[in-house]
C-alpha positions in Angstrom: 4.1 207.4 21.8 2.9 207.3 18.2 2.9 211.1 17.9 6.6 211.0 18.1 6.6 209.2 14.7 9.0 206.5 15.6 9.4 203.2 13.8 11.3 200.1 15.0 13.4 197.8 12.9 14.2 194.4 14.6 17.0 192.4 13.0 16.1 188.7 13.0 17.7 187.2 10.0 20.8 185.7 11.3 22.0 182.2 11.0 22.9 181.6 14.7 25.4 178.8 13.9 26.7 178.9 17.4 23.4 177.7 18.8 24.2 174.2 17.4 20.7 173.7 16.4 18.5 173.4 13.2 16.1 175.9 14.6 16.5 179.7 13.6 18.3 181.6 16.5 15.4 184.0 17.2 13.0 181.1 17.4 14.8 179.5 20.4 12.6 179.6 23.5 12.9 181.4 26.7 10.4 180.0 29.2 8.4 178.5 26.5 8.2 181.7 24.2 10.3 182.3 21.2 12.9 185.1 22.1 12.0 187.3 19.0 8.5 187.6 20.5 9.9 189.4 23.6 11.5 192.0 21.4 8.3 192.4 19.3 6.2 192.8 22.4 8.6 195.4 23.8 8.5 197.2 20.5 4.8 197.3 20.5 4.8 199.3 23.7 6.5 202.2 22.0 5.1 202.1 18.3 2.7 200.3 16.2 5.2 200.6 13.2 7.4 197.6 13.5 9.5 196.1 10.7 11.1 192.7 11.3 14.0 191.7 9.0 13.8 188.0 8.4 16.3 185.7 6.4 17.3 182.5 7.9 14.0 180.2 8.0 12.2 183.4 7.0 8.7 181.8 6.5 8.9 180.0 9.9 9.8 183.1 11.7 7.1 185.1 9.8 4.4 182.4 10.9 5.4 182.4 14.6 5.5 186.2 14.9 2.3 186.8 12.6 0.4 184.4 14.9 -0.1 187.1 17.5 1.3 190.1 15.8 -0.6 190.5 12.4 0.4 194.2 12.0 4.2 193.5 12.0 5.8 194.4 8.6 8.4 191.9 7.3 11.4 192.6 5.2 13.4 189.9 3.6 17.3 189.8 3.8 18.0 187.1 1.2 21.7 187.0 1.8 23.4 187.5 5.1 25.8 190.4 4.3 25.9 192.1 7.7 23.8 194.3 10.0 24.1 197.4 7.8 22.7 195.4 4.8 19.9 193.9 7.0 18.7 197.5 7.9 19.0 198.6 4.2 16.6 195.7 3.4 14.0 197.3 5.8 14.2 200.9 4.5 11.6 200.7 1.8 9.1 199.3 4.4 9.4 202.3 6.7 6.2 204.3 6.6 6.3 207.8 5.0 5.3 209.6 8.2 8.3 208.2 10.3 10.8 210.7 11.4 13.0 208.5 13.7 13.9 204.8 13.5 15.0 202.7 16.4 17.0 199.5 15.6 16.8 196.5 17.9 18.2 193.0 17.7 15.9 189.9 17.6 18.4 188.0 19.8 18.5 190.6 22.6 15.3 189.8 24.3 15.8 191.5 27.8 15.5 195.2 26.7 12.7 197.1 28.5 10.3 199.5 26.9 11.0 201.9 29.7 14.7 202.0 28.6 13.7 202.6 25.0 11.3 205.4 26.0 14.1 207.0 27.9 16.4 206.4 24.9 13.9 208.2 22.4 13.3 211.1 24.8 17.0 211.5 25.3 17.5 211.6 21.4 14.7 214.0 20.8 15.5 216.4 23.6 19.2 216.6 22.6 18.0 217.1 19.0 20.4 214.3 17.9 20.7 212.9 14.4 22.0 209.6 15.6 21.8 208.1 19.2 23.5 205.0 20.5 22.6 202.9 23.6 25.8 201.8 25.3 26.6 200.0 28.6 29.8 199.6 30.6 31.0 196.0 31.3 33.8 194.6 33.2 34.6 192.1 30.4 34.0 193.8 27.0 35.5 190.8 25.0 33.5 190.2 21.8 31.7 193.4 21.7 32.1 196.6 19.6 33.9 199.4 21.6 32.7 202.9 21.8 35.3 205.5 20.4 35.2 209.1 21.4 37.1 212.3 20.5 38.7 214.6 23.1 35.4 216.4 23.6 33.7 213.0 24.4 31.8 213.1 21.2 31.0 209.7 19.7 33.2 209.2 16.6 32.9 205.5 15.8 32.5 201.9 17.0 35.2 199.4 16.4 34.4 195.6 16.4 36.6 193.2 18.3 37.9 191.7 15.1 39.1 195.1 14.0 40.2 196.6 17.3 43.7 197.4 18.3 45.2 196.3 21.7 44.5 199.7 23.1 40.9 199.8 21.8 40.2 196.4 23.3 40.7 197.8 26.9 37.8 200.1 26.4 34.9 198.9 28.7 32.0 201.0 27.1 30.4 198.8 24.6 27.9 199.0 21.7 24.5 197.5 22.6 23.5 197.4 18.9 20.6 199.5 19.7 20.2 202.9 17.8 17.9 205.7 17.3 18.5 207.5 14.1 16.6 210.2 12.0 15.1 208.4 9.1 16.7 210.6 6.4 20.2 210.4 8.0 19.9 206.6 8.2 19.1 206.2 4.6 21.8 208.5 3.5 24.5 206.8 5.7 23.6 203.3 4.7 24.2 204.1 1.1 27.7 204.9 2.0 28.5 201.8 4.1 31.2 199.5 2.5 32.4 196.2 3.5 35.9 197.2 4.4 36.5 195.0 7.4 38.0 191.6 8.5 34.5 190.1 8.0 33.8 191.6 4.5 30.4 192.6 5.8 28.3 195.8 5.7 28.4 196.9 9.3 25.6 199.0 10.7 28.2 200.6 13.1 29.9 202.3 10.2 26.9 204.8 10.1 28.5 206.4 13.3 31.7 207.3 11.5 29.8 208.4 8.4 27.6 210.7 10.4 30.5 212.1 12.4 32.3 213.0 9.3 29.2 214.7 8.0 29.2 216.7 11.2 25.9 215.3 12.4 24.8 215.4 16.0 25.7 212.0 17.5 25.4 211.0 21.1 25.5 208.1 23.6 23.0 207.2 26.3 24.7 204.9 28.7 22.2 202.4 30.1 22.2 201.5 33.7 21.4 197.8 33.5 24.0 195.7 31.4 21.7 192.7 31.7 18.9 194.3 29.5 21.4 194.0 26.4 22.7 190.4 26.9 22.7 188.8 23.4 21.9 185.2 22.7 24.5 183.5 20.7 25.1 180.2 22.3 23.0 177.7 24.3 24.9 179.1 27.4 23.6 182.5 26.7 20.1 181.3 26.5 20.3 179.8 30.0 21.8 183.1 31.2 18.9 185.2 29.7 16.3 182.5 31.0 17.7 183.0 34.6 17.5 186.8 34.3 13.9 186.6 33.1 13.1 184.2 35.9 14.5 186.6 38.4 12.6 189.5 36.9 9.3 187.6 37.2 10.0 186.7 40.9 10.7 190.3 41.7 7.4 191.4 40.0 5.3 188.7 41.8 
């Protein structure tokens, strides 16, 4: 995998206020293991170049991850200014030889390495500048919706808070997982502005920026929506734990 010159950035700086806990969100445990470690271990199956963006309880997260993963690079996001800003904080840590960057979320612990390998292969074979992993769900509430033009090219992603009633009916959602050519990513991030309801720098805006620059953008629709379940609440944590339990039973 290393010959493909891919790095992984994992976003793990968030506050996780809905967890109703003093513990950093990504340190909440699933079957006795902090959820961020599931993501780190999956990333390690596809590359040795991993950058973890830390912020909330940064030193504690660094300590937990470093204990078993001493080759992970850490990037600090001092202020929580959104996902686009988080990735920007990691840019200077990307090694020189890297050509493509995969972006994962530290609170989406069920993603499989096979899915990521398929995603990278799809991105490479189709000579894309930006690829997005999407899934289709029956209830898309709370997720960013995938916007396409008449030719079914990806033109943008609209967050729930900014979506029109018509856009809210779209069932193809953004998983928050991207594969982007390094140079395109750096260039697009410098153009992201906090022009949205939250006043944050959204990573999703790189899609529209790349589209306007006539870059090659595409979507791979994943087959298992469970892989991209995010953990935002104690209930989500229980859901994810059940899915991992089921996986382990099937494998045994």
